[in-house]
NUNUDREN-417364 format. One record per residue (C-alpha): residue in three letters; x, y, z. Coordinates in steps of 0.25 Angstrom, whole numbers, plus 5000, padded with zeros to 4 digits. Layout:
N
ALAXYZ...
END
This chain:
71
MET521746404691ILE520946384704PHE520246504701PHE519846464687ALA519446324692LEU518546394702VAL517946484692ALA517746374682ALA517046294694PHE516146414697ILE515746424682CYS515446284681ALA514546294694LYS513846414688VAL513446334675ARG513146214684VAL514246124678VAL514446044691ALA515545954686GLY516346074680ALA516246144694VAL516746024702VAL517846004692PHE518346144693THR518246154708VAL519046024709VAL520146084700ALA520146214708LEU520246124721VAL521446044716LEU522046174711PHE521946234725VAL522446124732GLY523646124723THR524046264728PRO524746294741ALA523546364747GLY522646234745ASN523746134749GLY523146114763LEU521746094758PRO521745944757SER522245924771ALA521346024776VAL520145954770ALA520645814775SER520745874789PHE519345934789LEU518745804784HIS519545724795ALA518945824805VAL517545804800ASN517745654799GLY518245654814ALA517045734818ALA515945654810THR516445514813PRO516045504827VAL514645564824LEU514445464813THR514845344819LYS514245364833THR513145264836ASP512145274848PRO512245154857GLY510745154859SER510445154845GLU510145034836ALA511245074826VAL511944964819GLY513444974818
END
């Protein structure tokens, strides 16, 4: 079923039906997460986003003491 959802997404993308391609891609992703191979995917994505957030937060919130930035 995952394979057919990916093929359907590819066909929709080829004929430029964006909504159909997105829907079939989401269906394939949900089906993949439901398998034992994709069981760890949500925690892996959460861990990656946590690492990106931890690396980006100091850079985004840093203010230069000599600047006239408000905040």
